[in-house]
N, C-alpha and C positions, 0 to 999 in steps of 0.2 A: 542797344539799351533796352532793358525791360521796363515795364510799367509798375513793377513791384515797389511798394513803399516799406520802409523799415522804421522802427521806433528809434528816436534820437537817444543815445546813451547819456547825453548831458541833461536835457530838459524833458525827456519822455514824450515829446511831440510825436504823434503817430504818422506824420506826413513827410518823413525823410525820403528824399528822392535820389535816384541813381544819377551821379554826375560824372562818372568815369568807370573804368574797369574795377569792379569790386569797391567802389568809392561812393559814399552817400553824403548828402548835404541836408541840413535841417533848415527849412524856410523860416522858422521862428527865431532861432538863436545863432544861425549861420555856422554851427558846428559841422566839421567835416570829419568823417571816420571811414575806416575800411572794414569790410566784412570778409572774413576768411571762409573757406569751404566748411559747410555744416553750420549749425547754430552754436551760439556761445552759451550752452547750457551749464557748463562748469565755470562760468565767469564769476569772479569774486565781486560781491556787492558790498560797497562801502559807502556809508552815509556820513556827511559832516554834521557839525553841531546844529545847523539850520535845516537839516533834512534834505540837502542837495546831494545827489549821487556824485561820487568822485570816480575818476578814471585815471589809469596810469598816465603820467605825463602832465597832469594838472599842476597848478600852483595853488598853494594854500597859505593862509595867514593864521598864526597862533593867536588864540583868543584870551589866554591868561598866562601869567608867568609860570613856567614849568621848571621845577628843580631838577638838576641833572646829577645823578650819583657820581661822586668822585670829582666833580668840577666845582670850583669856587664860586661860580655864578650860575644863574638860571637863564633859560631861554625866555626872553622878555615877550610880553604880549605885543602883538603888532609885527612880529618878525615874519617876513615873507619867505616861504620855502618853495623853491621851484623844482619842477620835474620829479614828482613823487612816484614811488612804485608801491602798488597795493600788494598786500600779503595776507595770508590767513593768520588767525591768532588774535590775542588780546591787543597787542600793539600792531595795528594793521596797516601802518604806513611806514615804509622805509624811505629815508631821504638823507641828504647831506645839508647840514646847517653851517653857514660860514662862522668860523670861530669855535665850532664844536666838533665838526667832522660828521662821520656816519652816525645815524641815529634812527631809532624806531619811535613813532608817535602813535597815540590813540586818536582815532578820528573824532572823538567827542570833544577834543580840545583844539580843533582847527575849523576854519570855514573856508569855502572855496573863494579864491581871489578873483 
């Protein structure tokens, strides 16, 4: 193991320590992440409505009712969405919402769960 520290992708704590092969742990928020060869310079940066950085696999909560084109009802505020995928573009979160199916959301209308 090396003594190199990495910044936590969840809380930006600079003291992430190596806890396995290419695996790091944050001492402040207990987040565990893996680091691939090379730096993540082309990584997508997505921020929720509270300014917290989101990563692929996070769970989020919808903060306001969102109308859905072609659907008779809207996605209600407080709906929890699990296992999100981050993408480029205006609607930067891809997910599946129970009762609606696959959907794209804007990060400004969610907060990290």
